N, C-alpha and C positions, 0 to 999 in steps of 0.2 A: 578501456572505458572512455578515453578521450574521443576516439572515433565515434562511439555511440552518442556521446553528448553533442558532438558537432553535427551528426546526422539528425539528431532531435531538433536542434536549432534550425537547420535547413528545412526540415519538415514543417515546423511551426510557421516559418516564413511563408511556406506554400499554403498555409491554412489547414494543415492536418491537425486534428484534435488528438492529443496524447494524454492519456490518463494513467496515473500511477497509484498503486495500492501497496502499502507497507506499514510496518510498525515504527512509530516515532517514539523514542525514549529520551530521557535526559541526556544520555550519552550521544545520541545521534541528532539532536535538535539542530546543532550547528550545521551539519552536513545537509540536513533536510531543508533548512532555510536557504542555504547557498545553492542548492540544486533546483529550487522551485522554477527558475527561469527556463528549465528544459521541458516543462510539462504545462499542459493546458489546465489540468486539475489534478489534485492529489488528495488522497484520503488515508486516514490512519485506521488500522484495525489491530488490536492486540493479538499476538500469537501468530501473525503472518511471518513466516520464515523467509527472509530474502525480500526480493522486490519483484512485483508483477507489473508489466506494462503492456497495454493493449492499444492498438490503433485499428483502423478499418482493415488493414492488410497484413499486419504483423503482430506476433506474440513474442514478448521478450521476458525472460525470467533470469534473475541473477541470484546466486546463493547469499550474497551480502546486500544489505540495504545501504547503509552508509558506514564507511570505514576509512581509516587512514591508510589501510593496506589496499593496494590496487586489486580489483576483481580479476581473478585469473581465468574465469570462464563464465559464460552465460549461454542461454539457449535462445536462439533467434530463429523464428520460422515464419514463412509466408505460405505454408501448405494450408489451403483453404479449410480442409476438414479439421486440422489441428487448431487453426486460428478460430474457427467457429465454435469448437468445443470450449476453448479457453475463454472466448468472449462470453459464453453463457455462464461459465463458472465465475468469471470476473464480475459480471453484472450482479450475480447473487451476492457476492462478497461486497461489492461496491455499495449496494443498497443497505447493508448492515454496518458499513464503516462510517466514520465521522470525517467532516472536512479537516484537512491537516491544519488549517489556521486555528480551528477550535482546539486541536490537540496542542499546538504551540502555546496558546493562551493558558490551557490547563497546566502545562509543565512550567511555564514562566511564573505563574501566580501560585503554583503548588496547590491548585484546587483538585480535589478528588473527582474523577470523572463519573458522570452518571451512567447507569447502564440498566438494561432490561434483559433478564435471562429467563428462558422457559425451563422449568425443572420438572422432570417426569419421574425421577427416581423417588419412590415413596419414603425410603429411609432418609434420604437427604432432605426431603420436605419436612419430615418429623424433626430432624436435627435442627434445621433452621427455625422452625416454630418454637422448639423447646429453648433455643438460645435467646429468642426475642423476649 
């Protein structure tokens, strides 16, 4: 992972925009803050397993977001078709995610995060209405 971080710093110095999407929890906030210098922008989305990073020319995926245990593997690709497909997926997720700084504030102040959810299951809708 050290090589990946060093490559990210070199890319940032060249003006490459690196965005990262992952889940930030109370357990991972320390690592999230420490690693912010490796990215142009970062966003949080609950339920994201691992780490997704996209640049103009590369797609990188890691099974772990932040951990004291070194990452043993990750997927790195510059295959245009794969990068383009993952960029489209990444953009969809990115638009639904919140800025990581907002997530840090939520966790540090223990505020419950706001959310909007589309529910189409009639049974679940009835259950929610009857609970209210």
